[in-house]
ChimeraX commands (.cxc) that place a marker at each C-alpha (Angstrom):
marker #1 position 101.43,75.67,105.96 radius 0.5
marker #1 position 105.16,75.40,106.56 radius 0.5
marker #1 position 107.59,75.92,103.66 radius 0.5
marker #1 position 109.64,72.96,102.38 radius 0.5
marker #1 position 112.74,72.15,104.44 radius 0.5
marker #1 position 116.03,71.46,102.70 radius 0.5
marker #1 position 117.47,68.27,104.03 radius 0.5
marker #1 position 121.20,68.11,104.57 radius 0.5
marker #1 position 123.40,65.10,104.04 radius 0.5
marker #1 position 121.81,62.10,105.68 radius 0.5
marker #1 position 123.68,59.06,106.84 radius 0.5
marker #1 position 120.73,56.89,107.70 radius 0.5
marker #1 position 117.46,55.81,106.17 radius 0.5
marker #1 position 115.90,56.36,109.59 radius 0.5
marker #1 position 116.42,60.13,109.48 radius 0.5
marker #1 position 113.32,62.27,110.11 radius 0.5
marker #1 position 112.50,65.85,111.04 radius 0.5
marker #1 position 110.66,66.62,114.25 radius 0.5
marker #1 position 108.74,69.93,114.34 radius 0.5
marker #1 position 106.94,71.43,117.29 radius 0.5
marker #1 position 104.71,74.44,116.64 radius 0.5
marker #1 position 102.56,75.94,119.35 radius 0.5
marker #1 position 102.56,72.65,121.25 radius 0.5
marker #1 position 101.61,70.61,118.20 radius 0.5
marker #1 position 104.40,68.17,117.25 radius 0.5
marker #1 position 104.73,66.64,113.78 radius 0.5
marker #1 position 107.24,64.32,112.15 radius 0.5
marker #1 position 108.39,64.52,108.53 radius 0.5
marker #1 position 110.22,61.83,106.56 radius 0.5
marker #1 position 112.89,62.45,103.96 radius 0.5
marker #1 position 110.36,62.14,101.13 radius 0.5
marker #1 position 108.03,64.80,102.58 radius 0.5
marker #1 position 108.59,68.44,101.72 radius 0.5
marker #1 position 105.91,70.23,103.73 radius 0.5
marker #1 position 103.88,69.94,106.88 radius 0.5
marker #1 position 100.54,71.57,107.60 radius 0.5
marker #1 position 99.38,73.01,110.90 radius 0.5
marker #1 position 95.74,73.97,111.22 radius 0.5
marker #1 position 93.64,76.35,113.34 radius 0.5
marker #1 position 96.32,79.01,113.54 radius 0.5
marker #1 position 95.56,82.73,113.74 radius 0.5
marker #1 position 96.04,84.66,110.47 radius 0.5
marker #1 position 98.88,87.18,110.31 radius 0.5
marker #1 position 100.45,85.85,113.50 radius 0.5
marker #1 position 104.09,85.00,114.15 radius 0.5
marker #1 position 104.94,81.57,115.56 radius 0.5
marker #1 position 108.19,79.91,116.64 radius 0.5
marker #1 position 108.69,76.40,115.27 radius 0.5
marker #1 position 111.24,74.15,117.04 radius 0.5
marker #1 position 112.93,71.78,114.60 radius 0.5
marker #1 position 115.24,68.78,115.20 radius 0.5
marker #1 position 116.80,66.22,112.87 radius 0.5
marker #1 position 116.58,62.76,114.35 radius 0.5
marker #1 position 117.74,59.24,113.51 radius 0.5
marker #1 position 118.06,55.94,115.35 radius 0.5
marker #1 position 120.85,57.35,117.51 radius 0.5
marker #1 position 118.98,60.45,118.71 radius 0.5
marker #1 position 118.15,64.04,117.77 radius 0.5
marker #1 position 120.23,67.07,116.99 radius 0.5
marker #1 position 120.11,70.28,118.95 radius 0.5
marker #1 position 116.82,72.15,118.46 radius 0.5
marker #1 position 116.71,75.06,116.07 radius 0.5
marker #1 position 114.03,77.74,116.22 radius 0.5
marker #1 position 112.47,79.06,113.05 radius 0.5
marker #1 position 110.19,82.10,113.05 radius 0.5
marker #1 position 107.13,81.73,110.83 radius 0.5
marker #1 position 104.19,84.04,110.10 radius 0.5
marker #1 position 100.79,82.88,108.94 radius 0.5
marker #1 position 99.25,84.48,105.86 radius 0.5
marker #1 position 96.03,86.47,105.72 radius 0.5
marker #1 position 92.71,84.82,105.07 radius 0.5
marker #1 position 90.06,86.54,102.94 radius 0.5
marker #1 position 87.50,88.43,105.03 radius 0.5
marker #1 position 85.22,85.81,106.56 radius 0.5
marker #1 position 82.12,87.98,106.87 radius 0.5
marker #1 position 80.31,90.40,104.60 radius 0.5
marker #1 position 80.24,94.14,105.36 radius 0.5
marker #1 position 77.10,95.39,107.06 radius 0.5
marker #1 position 75.29,98.25,105.34 radius 0.5
marker #1 position 74.49,101.10,107.70 radius 0.5
marker #1 position 72.94,103.99,105.77 radius 0.5
marker #1 position 73.34,106.27,102.78 radius 0.5
marker #1 position 73.18,109.99,102.21 radius 0.5
marker #1 position 72.35,111.90,99.03 radius 0.5
marker #1 position 74.92,114.58,98.28 radius 0.5
marker #1 position 73.25,115.79,95.09 radius 0.5
marker #1 position 70.60,114.57,92.67 radius 0.5
marker #1 position 73.26,112.47,90.95 radius 0.5
marker #1 position 75.59,111.41,93.77 radius 0.5
marker #1 position 75.47,109.63,97.12 radius 0.5
marker #1 position 77.64,108.22,99.88 radius 0.5
marker #1 position 77.30,104.72,101.32 radius 0.5
marker #1 position 77.99,104.19,105.02 radius 0.5
marker #1 position 79.30,100.80,106.21 radius 0.5
marker #1 position 79.42,99.70,109.85 radius 0.5
marker #1 position 82.89,99.04,111.35 radius 0.5
marker #1 position 84.37,95.98,109.64 radius 0.5
marker #1 position 87.20,93.62,110.59 radius 0.5
marker #1 position 89.51,92.65,107.71 radius 0.5
marker #1 position 91.96,90.48,109.74 radius 0.5
marker #1 position 94.76,91.68,107.48 radius 0.5
marker #1 position 97.17,94.50,106.76 radius 0.5
marker #1 position 95.48,95.38,103.48 radius 0.5
marker #1 position 92.00,96.80,104.05 radius 0.5
marker #1 position 89.81,97.66,101.10 radius 0.5
marker #1 position 86.20,97.56,99.92 radius 0.5
marker #1 position 85.14,96.49,96.44 radius 0.5
marker #1 position 81.90,98.29,95.60 radius 0.5
marker #1 position 79.80,97.92,92.46 radius 0.5
marker #1 position 76.73,99.91,91.41 radius 0.5
marker #1 position 73.82,98.26,89.62 radius 0.5
marker #1 position 71.10,100.04,87.71 radius 0.5
marker #1 position 68.00,97.96,86.96 radius 0.5
marker #1 position 69.99,94.82,87.92 radius 0.5
marker #1 position 72.71,95.61,85.34 radius 0.5
marker #1 position 76.29,96.29,86.45 radius 0.5
marker #1 position 77.12,99.94,85.83 radius 0.5
marker #1 position 80.48,100.48,87.52 radius 0.5
marker #1 position 82.80,99.12,90.20 radius 0.5
marker #1 position 85.59,100.63,92.25 radius 0.5
marker #1 position 88.02,99.67,95.01 radius 0.5
marker #1 position 88.11,101.96,98.06 radius 0.5
marker #1 position 90.61,102.00,100.91 radius 0.5
marker #1 position 89.05,101.51,104.31 radius 0.5
marker #1 position 89.56,105.18,105.20 radius 0.5
marker #1 position 87.98,106.48,101.96 radius 0.5
marker #1 position 84.29,107.48,101.82 radius 0.5
marker #1 position 82.24,105.18,99.59 radius 0.5
marker #1 position 81.22,107.93,97.21 radius 0.5
marker #1 position 79.39,107.46,93.90 radius 0.5
marker #1 position 78.63,110.22,91.40 radius 0.5
marker #1 position 77.34,110.55,87.83 radius 0.5
marker #1 position 74.16,108.70,88.82 radius 0.5
marker #1 position 70.82,109.32,87.13 radius 0.5
marker #1 position 68.23,111.33,89.10 radius 0.5
marker #1 position 64.98,109.54,90.04 radius 0.5
marker #1 position 66.55,106.15,89.22 radius 0.5
marker #1 position 66.75,102.92,91.26 radius 0.5
marker #1 position 70.23,101.68,92.20 radius 0.5
marker #1 position 71.58,98.82,94.28 radius 0.5
marker #1 position 75.16,98.54,95.54 radius 0.5
marker #1 position 77.17,95.41,96.30 radius 0.5
marker #1 position 80.00,95.68,98.81 radius 0.5
marker #1 position 82.66,93.16,99.87 radius 0.5
marker #1 position 85.83,93.31,101.91 radius 0.5
marker #1 position 89.12,92.70,100.09 radius 0.5
marker #1 position 92.59,91.95,101.50 radius 0.5
marker #1 position 95.80,90.21,100.45 radius 0.5
marker #1 position 94.09,86.88,101.13 radius 0.5
marker #1 position 91.36,87.49,98.56 radius 0.5
marker #1 position 87.75,88.67,98.34 radius 0.5
marker #1 position 85.26,88.16,101.14 radius 0.5
marker #1 position 81.51,87.54,100.87 radius 0.5
marker #1 position 79.40,90.43,99.60 radius 0.5
marker #1 position 76.43,92.32,100.93 radius 0.5
marker #1 position 73.80,94.05,98.80 radius 0.5
marker #1 position 72.02,97.26,99.74 radius 0.5
marker #1 position 68.25,97.61,99.42 radius 0.5
marker #1 position 67.15,99.54,96.29 radius 0.5
marker #1 position 68.06,103.23,96.61 radius 0.5
marker #1 position 66.12,105.82,94.62 radius 0.5
marker #1 position 67.92,108.99,93.63 radius 0.5
marker #1 position 66.25,112.40,94.25 radius 0.5
marker #1 position 64.58,114.31,91.39 radius 0.5
marker #1 position 66.60,116.25,88.85 radius 0.5
marker #1 position 67.38,119.94,88.94 radius 0.5
marker #1 position 64.43,121.87,87.53 radius 0.5
marker #1 position 64.40,123.80,84.29 radius 0.5
marker #1 position 62.75,127.06,85.39 radius 0.5
marker #1 position 62.14,130.60,84.10 radius 0.5
marker #1 position 61.22,133.92,85.69 radius 0.5
marker #1 position 59.03,136.73,84.37 radius 0.5
marker #1 position 59.28,139.94,86.42 radius 0.5
marker #1 position 56.49,142.51,86.73 radius 0.5
marker #1 position 56.65,145.70,88.80 radius 0.5
marker #1 position 55.33,144.10,92.02 radius 0.5
marker #1 position 55.36,140.39,91.24 radius 0.5
marker #1 position 57.42,137.63,89.64 radius 0.5
marker #1 position 56.09,134.63,87.76 radius 0.5
marker #1 position 58.02,131.39,88.31 radius 0.5
marker #1 position 57.41,128.61,85.78 radius 0.5
marker #1 position 59.16,125.25,85.53 radius 0.5
marker #1 position 59.05,121.96,83.68 radius 0.5
marker #1 position 57.07,119.53,85.88 radius 0.5
marker #1 position 58.49,116.19,87.02 radius 0.5
marker #1 position 56.12,113.21,87.26 radius 0.5
marker #1 position 57.82,111.89,90.40 radius 0.5
marker #1 position 57.68,115.24,92.26 radius 0.5
marker #1 position 55.07,115.47,95.00 radius 0.5
marker #1 position 55.71,119.16,95.68 radius 0.5
marker #1 position 57.96,122.08,94.84 radius 0.5
marker #1 position 59.69,124.43,97.27 radius 0.5
marker #1 position 60.17,128.07,96.28 radius 0.5
marker #1 position 61.98,130.73,98.27 radius 0.5
marker #1 position 63.28,134.17,97.49 radius 0.5
marker #1 position 65.75,136.68,98.83 radius 0.5
marker #1 position 66.21,139.21,100.32 radius 0.5
marker #1 position 62.98,138.57,102.27 radius 0.5
marker #1 position 63.77,134.85,102.92 radius 0.5
marker #1 position 60.12,133.87,102.44 radius 0.5
marker #1 position 59.34,130.37,101.20 radius 0.5
marker #1 position 56.36,128.53,99.71 radius 0.5
marker #1 position 55.37,124.90,99.14 radius 0.5
marker #1 position 53.59,124.44,95.82 radius 0.5
marker #1 position 51.63,121.36,94.72 radius 0.5
marker #1 position 49.70,120.31,91.60 radius 0.5
marker #1 position 50.98,123.10,89.37 radius 0.5
marker #1 position 54.15,124.28,87.74 radius 0.5
marker #1 position 53.50,128.02,87.64 radius 0.5
marker #1 position 53.60,130.26,90.69 radius 0.5
marker #1 position 53.18,134.00,91.15 radius 0.5
marker #1 position 55.18,135.69,93.92 radius 0.5
marker #1 position 53.32,138.87,94.83 radius 0.5
marker #1 position 53.70,141.98,97.00 radius 0.5
marker #1 position 57.26,142.63,95.87 radius 0.5
marker #1 position 59.08,145.95,95.65 radius 0.5
marker #1 position 59.50,147.59,92.27 radius 0.5
marker #1 position 62.89,147.89,90.59 radius 0.5
marker #1 position 64.42,145.46,93.11 radius 0.5
marker #1 position 66.82,142.55,92.61 radius 0.5
marker #1 position 65.50,139.16,93.72 radius 0.5
marker #1 position 67.06,135.73,93.94 radius 0.5
marker #1 position 64.60,132.88,93.44 radius 0.5
marker #1 position 65.38,129.31,94.50 radius 0.5
marker #1 position 63.23,126.35,93.51 radius 0.5
marker #1 position 63.64,122.58,93.87 radius 0.5
marker #1 position 61.47,119.48,93.50 radius 0.5
marker #1 position 60.72,117.06,96.34 radius 0.5
marker #1 position 59.92,113.38,95.80 radius 0.5
marker #1 position 59.73,110.35,98.08 radius 0.5
marker #1 position 63.48,109.94,97.54 radius 0.5
marker #1 position 64.30,113.42,98.91 radius 0.5
marker #1 position 65.05,116.92,97.72 radius 0.5
marker #1 position 66.39,117.62,94.26 radius 0.5
marker #1 position 69.15,120.10,93.54 radius 0.5
marker #1 position 68.05,123.72,93.72 radius 0.5
marker #1 position 67.73,125.93,90.67 radius 0.5
marker #1 position 68.75,129.50,91.51 radius 0.5
marker #1 position 67.65,132.37,89.27 radius 0.5
marker #1 position 68.03,136.16,89.46 radius 0.5
marker #1 position 65.80,138.92,88.15 radius 0.5
marker #1 position 64.80,142.53,88.79 radius 0.5
marker #1 position 61.24,143.76,89.13 radius 0.5
marker #1 position 60.20,146.53,86.73 radius 0.5
marker #1 position 59.52,150.18,87.55 radius 0.5
marker #1 position 55.97,151.28,88.24 radius 0.5
marker #1 position 54.46,153.20,85.37 radius 0.5
marker #1 position 56.18,151.02,82.81 radius 0.5
marker #1 position 53.81,148.94,80.78 radius 0.5
marker #1 position 53.92,145.21,81.48 radius 0.5
marker #1 position 52.35,142.91,78.95 radius 0.5
marker #1 position 51.17,139.37,79.41 radius 0.5
marker #1 position 50.65,136.81,76.70 radius 0.5
marker #1 position 47.41,134.95,76.06 radius 0.5
marker #1 position 48.86,131.94,77.83 radius 0.5
marker #1 position 49.57,133.91,81.01 radius 0.5
marker #1 position 46.09,135.40,81.12 radius 0.5
marker #1 position 44.56,132.03,80.29 radius 0.5
marker #1 position 46.45,130.51,83.18 radius 0.5
marker #1 position 45.21,133.21,85.55 radius 0.5
marker #1 position 41.65,132.81,84.31 radius 0.5
marker #1 position 41.81,129.03,84.57 radius 0.5
marker #1 position 43.33,129.24,88.04 radius 0.5
marker #1 position 40.53,131.55,89.20 radius 0.5
marker #1 position 37.92,129.10,87.95 radius 0.5
marker #1 position 39.51,125.94,89.23 radius 0.5
marker #1 position 40.92,127.37,92.47 radius 0.5
marker #1 position 42.95,124.53,94.02 radius 0.5
marker #1 position 42.21,121.92,91.38 radius 0.5
marker #1 position 45.36,120.52,89.76 radius 0.5
marker #1 position 46.64,122.28,86.65 radius 0.5
marker #1 position 49.26,119.64,86.02 radius 0.5
marker #1 position 51.85,119.65,83.25 radius 0.5
marker #1 position 51.18,123.24,82.26 radius 0.5
marker #1 position 54.36,125.10,81.40 radius 0.5
marker #1 position 53.32,128.56,80.37 radius 0.5
marker #1 position 55.04,130.62,77.75 radius 0.5
marker #1 position 55.83,133.72,79.77 radius 0.5
marker #1 position 57.06,136.97,78.29 radius 0.5
marker #1 position 57.27,140.33,80.02 radius 0.5
marker #1 position 58.12,143.50,78.13 radius 0.5
marker #1 position 58.64,146.97,79.49 radius 0.5
marker #1 position 58.78,150.29,77.73 radius 0.5
marker #1 position 62.49,149.87,76.98 radius 0.5
marker #1 position 61.85,146.75,74.95 radius 0.5
marker #1 position 63.59,144.28,77.27 radius 0.5
marker #1 position 62.11,140.78,77.25 radius 0.5
marker #1 position 62.57,137.40,78.87 radius 0.5
marker #1 position 60.83,134.15,78.05 radius 0.5
marker #1 position 60.79,130.36,77.95 radius 0.5
marker #1 position 59.63,127.70,75.53 radius 0.5
marker #1 position 56.54,125.79,76.63 radius 0.5
marker #1 position 54.27,122.80,76.39 radius 0.5
marker #1 position 50.75,124.31,76.50 radius 0.5
marker #1 position 48.10,122.80,78.73 radius 0.5
marker #1 position 45.27,121.28,76.67 radius 0.5
marker #1 position 42.42,122.98,78.52 radius 0.5
marker #1 position 43.76,126.38,77.58 radius 0.5
marker #1 position 42.70,125.99,73.96 radius 0.5
marker #1 position 39.00,126.36,74.85 radius 0.5
marker #1 position 39.35,129.44,77.02 radius 0.5
marker #1 position 38.55,132.81,75.58 radius 0.5
marker #1 position 41.00,135.47,76.59 radius 0.5
marker #1 position 40.49,139.20,76.45 radius 0.5
marker #1 position 43.93,140.10,75.16 radius 0.5
marker #1 position 44.42,143.71,76.19 radius 0.5
marker #1 position 48.04,143.62,75.18 radius 0.5
marker #1 position 47.19,144.05,71.51 radius 0.5
marker #1 position 47.46,147.63,70.34 radius 0.5
marker #1 position 44.29,148.95,68.78 radius 0.5
marker #1 position 44.54,150.01,65.16 radius 0.5
marker #1 position 44.14,153.69,64.63 radius 0.5
marker #1 position 41.22,154.89,62.58 radius 0.5
marker #1 position 42.72,156.03,59.29 radius 0.5
marker #1 position 39.57,157.32,57.75 radius 0.5
marker link #1:1,2 radius 0.2
marker link #1:2,3 radius 0.2
marker link #1:3,4 radius 0.2
marker link #1:4,5 radius 0.2
marker link #1:5,6 radius 0.2
marker link #1:6,7 radius 0.2
marker link #1:7,8 radius 0.2
marker link #1:8,9 radius 0.2
marker link #1:9,10 radius 0.2
marker link #1:10,11 radius 0.2
marker link #1:11,12 radius 0.2
marker link #1:12,13 radius 0.2
marker link #1:13,14 radius 0.2
marker link #1:14,15 radius 0.2
marker link #1:15,16 radius 0.2
marker link #1:16,17 radius 0.2
marker link #1:17,18 radius 0.2
marker link #1:18,19 radius 0.2
marker link #1:19,20 radius 0.2
marker link #1:20,21 radius 0.2
marker link #1:21,22 radius 0.2
marker link #1:22,23 radius 0.2
marker link #1:23,24 radius 0.2
marker link #1:24,25 radius 0.2
marker link #1:25,26 radius 0.2
marker link #1:26,27 radius 0.2
marker link #1:27,28 radius 0.2
marker link #1:28,29 radius 0.2
marker link #1:29,30 radius 0.2
marker link #1:30,31 radius 0.2
marker link #1:31,32 radius 0.2
marker link #1:32,33 radius 0.2
marker link #1:33,34 radius 0.2
marker link #1:34,35 radius 0.2
marker link #1:35,36 radius 0.2
marker link #1:36,37 radius 0.2
marker link #1:37,38 radius 0.2
marker link #1:38,39 radius 0.2
marker link #1:39,40 radius 0.2
marker link #1:40,41 radius 0.2
marker link #1:41,42 radius 0.2
marker link #1:42,43 radius 0.2
marker link #1:43,44 radius 0.2
marker link #1:44,45 radius 0.2
marker link #1:45,46 radius 0.2
marker link #1:46,47 radius 0.2
marker link #1:47,48 radius 0.2
marker link #1:48,49 radius 0.2
marker link #1:49,50 radius 0.2
marker link #1:50,51 radius 0.2
marker link #1:51,52 radius 0.2
marker link #1:52,53 radius 0.2
marker link #1:53,54 radius 0.2
marker link #1:54,55 radius 0.2
marker link #1:55,56 radius 0.2
marker link #1:56,57 radius 0.2
marker link #1:57,58 radius 0.2
marker link #1:58,59 radius 0.2
marker link #1:59,60 radius 0.2
marker link #1:60,61 radius 0.2
marker link #1:61,62 radius 0.2
marker link #1:62,63 radius 0.2
marker link #1:63,64 radius 0.2
marker link #1:64,65 radius 0.2
marker link #1:65,66 radius 0.2
marker link #1:66,67 radius 0.2
marker link #1:67,68 radius 0.2
marker link #1:68,69 radius 0.2
marker link #1:69,70 radius 0.2
marker link #1:70,71 radius 0.2
marker link #1:71,72 radius 0.2
marker link #1:72,73 radius 0.2
marker link #1:73,74 radius 0.2
marker link #1:74,75 radius 0.2
marker link #1:75,76 radius 0.2
marker link #1:76,77 radius 0.2
marker link #1:77,78 radius 0.2
marker link #1:78,79 radius 0.2
marker link #1:79,80 radius 0.2
marker link #1:80,81 radius 0.2
marker link #1:81,82 radius 0.2
marker link #1:82,83 radius 0.2
marker link #1:83,84 radius 0.2
marker link #1:84,85 radius 0.2
marker link #1:85,86 radius 0.2
marker link #1:86,87 radius 0.2
marker link #1:87,88 radius 0.2
marker link #1:88,89 radius 0.2
marker link #1:89,90 radius 0.2
marker link #1:90,91 radius 0.2
marker link #1:91,92 radius 0.2
marker link #1:92,93 radius 0.2
marker link #1:93,94 radius 0.2
marker link #1:94,95 radius 0.2
marker link #1:95,96 radius 0.2
marker link #1:96,97 radius 0.2
marker link #1:97,98 radius 0.2
marker link #1:98,99 radius 0.2
marker link #1:99,100 radius 0.2
marker link #1:100,101 radius 0.2
marker link #1:101,102 radius 0.2
marker link #1:102,103 radius 0.2
marker link #1:103,104 radius 0.2
marker link #1:104,105 radius 0.2
marker link #1:105,106 radius 0.2
marker link #1:106,107 radius 0.2
marker link #1:107,108 radius 0.2
marker link #1:108,109 radius 0.2
marker link #1:109,110 radius 0.2
marker link #1:110,111 radius 0.2
marker link #1:111,112 radius 0.2
marker link #1:112,113 radius 0.2
marker link #1:113,114 radius 0.2
marker link #1:114,115 radius 0.2
marker link #1:115,116 radius 0.2
marker link #1:116,117 radius 0.2
marker link #1:117,118 radius 0.2
marker link #1:118,119 radius 0.2
marker link #1:119,120 radius 0.2
marker link #1:120,121 radius 0.2
marker link #1:121,122 radius 0.2
marker link #1:122,123 radius 0.2
marker link #1:123,124 radius 0.2
marker link #1:124,125 radius 0.2
marker link #1:125,126 radius 0.2
marker link #1:126,127 radius 0.2
marker link #1:127,128 radius 0.2
marker link #1:128,129 radius 0.2
marker link #1:129,130 radius 0.2
marker link #1:130,131 radius 0.2
marker link #1:131,132 radius 0.2
marker link #1:132,133 radius 0.2
marker link #1:133,134 radius 0.2
marker link #1:134,135 radius 0.2
marker link #1:135,136 radius 0.2
marker link #1:136,137 radius 0.2
marker link #1:137,138 radius 0.2
marker link #1:138,139 radius 0.2
marker link #1:139,140 radius 0.2
marker link #1:140,141 radius 0.2
marker link #1:141,142 radius 0.2
marker link #1:142,143 radius 0.2
marker link #1:143,144 radius 0.2
marker link #1:144,145 radius 0.2
marker link #1:145,146 radius 0.2
marker link #1:146,147 radius 0.2
marker link #1:147,148 radius 0.2
marker link #1:148,149 radius 0.2
marker link #1:149,150 radius 0.2
marker link #1:150,151 radius 0.2
marker link #1:151,152 radius 0.2
marker link #1:152,153 radius 0.2
marker link #1:153,154 radius 0.2
marker link #1:154,155 radius 0.2
marker link #1:155,156 radius 0.2
marker link #1:156,157 radius 0.2
marker link #1:157,158 radius 0.2
marker link #1:158,159 radius 0.2
marker link #1:159,160 radius 0.2
marker link #1:160,161 radius 0.2
marker link #1:161,162 radius 0.2
marker link #1:162,163 radius 0.2
marker link #1:163,164 radius 0.2
marker link #1:164,165 radius 0.2
marker link #1:165,166 radius 0.2
marker link #1:166,167 radius 0.2
marker link #1:167,168 radius 0.2
marker link #1:168,169 radius 0.2
marker link #1:169,170 radius 0.2
marker link #1:170,171 radius 0.2
marker link #1:171,172 radius 0.2
marker link #1:172,173 radius 0.2
marker link #1:173,174 radius 0.2
marker link #1:174,175 radius 0.2
marker link #1:175,176 radius 0.2
marker link #1:176,177 radius 0.2
marker link #1:177,178 radius 0.2
marker link #1:178,179 radius 0.2
marker link #1:179,180 radius 0.2
marker link #1:180,181 radius 0.2
marker link #1:181,182 radius 0.2
marker link #1:182,183 radius 0.2
marker link #1:183,184 radius 0.2
marker link #1:184,185 radius 0.2
marker link #1:185,186 radius 0.2
marker link #1:186,187 radius 0.2
marker link #1:187,188 radius 0.2
marker link #1:188,189 radius 0.2
marker link #1:189,190 radius 0.2
marker link #1:190,191 radius 0.2
marker link #1:191,192 radius 0.2
marker link #1:192,193 radius 0.2
marker link #1:193,194 radius 0.2
marker link #1:194,195 radius 0.2
marker link #1:195,196 radius 0.2
marker link #1:196,197 radius 0.2
marker link #1:197,198 radius 0.2
marker link #1:198,199 radius 0.2
marker link #1:199,200 radius 0.2
marker link #1:200,201 radius 0.2
marker link #1:201,202 radius 0.2
marker link #1:202,203 radius 0.2
marker link #1:203,204 radius 0.2
marker link #1:204,205 radius 0.2
marker link #1:205,206 radius 0.2
marker link #1:206,207 radius 0.2
marker link #1:207,208 radius 0.2
marker link #1:208,209 radius 0.2
marker link #1:209,210 radius 0.2
marker link #1:210,211 radius 0.2
marker link #1:211,212 radius 0.2
marker link #1:212,213 radius 0.2
marker link #1:213,214 radius 0.2
marker link #1:214,215 radius 0.2
marker link #1:215,216 radius 0.2
marker link #1:216,217 radius 0.2
marker link #1:217,218 radius 0.2
marker link #1:218,219 radius 0.2
marker link #1:219,220 radius 0.2
marker link #1:220,221 radius 0.2
marker link #1:221,222 radius 0.2
marker link #1:222,223 radius 0.2
marker link #1:223,224 radius 0.2
marker link #1:224,225 radius 0.2
marker link #1:225,226 radius 0.2
marker link #1:226,227 radius 0.2
marker link #1:227,228 radius 0.2
marker link #1:228,229 radius 0.2
marker link #1:229,230 radius 0.2
marker link #1:230,231 radius 0.2
marker link #1:231,232 radius 0.2
marker link #1:232,233 radius 0.2
marker link #1:233,234 radius 0.2
marker link #1:234,235 radius 0.2
marker link #1:235,236 radius 0.2
marker link #1:236,237 radius 0.2
marker link #1:237,238 radius 0.2
marker link #1:238,239 radius 0.2
marker link #1:239,240 radius 0.2
marker link #1:240,241 radius 0.2
marker link #1:241,242 radius 0.2
marker link #1:242,243 radius 0.2
marker link #1:243,244 radius 0.2
marker link #1:244,245 radius 0.2
marker link #1:245,246 radius 0.2
marker link #1:246,247 radius 0.2
marker link #1:247,248 radius 0.2
marker link #1:248,249 radius 0.2
marker link #1:249,250 radius 0.2
marker link #1:250,251 radius 0.2
marker link #1:251,252 radius 0.2
marker link #1:252,253 radius 0.2
marker link #1:253,254 radius 0.2
marker link #1:254,255 radius 0.2
marker link #1:255,256 radius 0.2
marker link #1:256,257 radius 0.2
marker link #1:257,258 radius 0.2
marker link #1:258,259 radius 0.2
marker link #1:259,260 radius 0.2
marker link #1:260,261 radius 0.2
marker link #1:261,262 radius 0.2
marker link #1:262,263 radius 0.2
marker link #1:263,264 radius 0.2
marker link #1:264,265 radius 0.2
marker link #1:265,266 radius 0.2
marker link #1:266,267 radius 0.2
marker link #1:267,268 radius 0.2
marker link #1:268,269 radius 0.2
marker link #1:269,270 radius 0.2
marker link #1:270,271 radius 0.2
marker link #1:271,272 radius 0.2
marker link #1:272,273 radius 0.2
marker link #1:273,274 radius 0.2
marker link #1:274,275 radius 0.2
marker link #1:275,276 radius 0.2
marker link #1:276,277 radius 0.2
marker link #1:277,278 radius 0.2
marker link #1:278,279 radius 0.2
marker link #1:279,280 radius 0.2
marker link #1:280,281 radius 0.2
marker link #1:281,282 radius 0.2
marker link #1:282,283 radius 0.2
marker link #1:283,284 radius 0.2
marker link #1:284,285 radius 0.2
marker link #1:285,286 radius 0.2
marker link #1:286,287 radius 0.2
marker link #1:287,288 radius 0.2
marker link #1:288,289 radius 0.2
marker link #1:289,290 radius 0.2
marker link #1:290,291 radius 0.2
marker link #1:291,292 radius 0.2
marker link #1:292,293 radius 0.2
marker link #1:293,294 radius 0.2
marker link #1:294,295 radius 0.2
marker link #1:295,296 radius 0.2
marker link #1:296,297 radius 0.2
marker link #1:297,298 radius 0.2
marker link #1:298,299 radius 0.2
marker link #1:299,300 radius 0.2
marker link #1:300,301 radius 0.2
marker link #1:301,302 radius 0.2
marker link #1:302,303 radius 0.2
marker link #1:303,304 radius 0.2
marker link #1:304,305 radius 0.2
marker link #1:305,306 radius 0.2
marker link #1:306,307 radius 0.2
marker link #1:307,308 radius 0.2
marker link #1:308,309 radius 0.2
marker link #1:309,310 radius 0.2
marker link #1:310,311 radius 0.2
marker link #1:311,312 radius 0.2
marker link #1:312,313 radius 0.2
marker link #1:313,314 radius 0.2
marker link #1:314,315 radius 0.2
view
């Protein structure tokens, strides 16, 4: 679209303006204020040749430099992949995209259960990063290119499920073993446990209590545990503890012994949703523990509680 031309003093009703742009010639009358040329390339400079003509002929040609404006992006961005950074954040990856403009941005919105949650404009060079998302939750993302010409068509990602949350876990040290107990997650298919300094690791299924054995006494250990679901690995929970000295008395609660007894009976059968109340005490009176949701089957198990001190005969 050419801007309006200001007509000078005219001495004839036959005056008209002749414009040639890129080989396309148009004629404008005095009453007309603009002339449209189609099928030009956006953001491209053109030279228009203009002449004022009447019945006696045309004036000398004058060149006017014009630049076409940007059009909105004509295609939608193409989703490539995504990567989980944490249980509550991810990065979207978009394939190379042509904006046909100087301004190059993406407008991205996140949707949780089909409801708009947030939106943000990113420069082309910025990573499409989203945080503060809910673990184990479905999200979709809508992306469109944006430039000075407007908004382009959008593309929508397939549903993306976030990884499981960071586990709430507790440790109970003995002199040659450590109990690890955690709150189970329904979406978790397994749990990964590792410990330092030995760098050994275990994959645990169908339970939420695990006993790490054959450890050294009075030794510092770092325990790492995280849940794994179909969406990926959750954030790791890292805990530290020190095993007790041999010869110091270690006591176990009824729940711990009931768990051991139940485990021995059931072997590999699932003991799901059991979060034991674990307390270890040594001769110096130190203790560590965690609140629990007891497993129903434990109520019917008789436990020989050897941790109770026998009453002295006072006769």
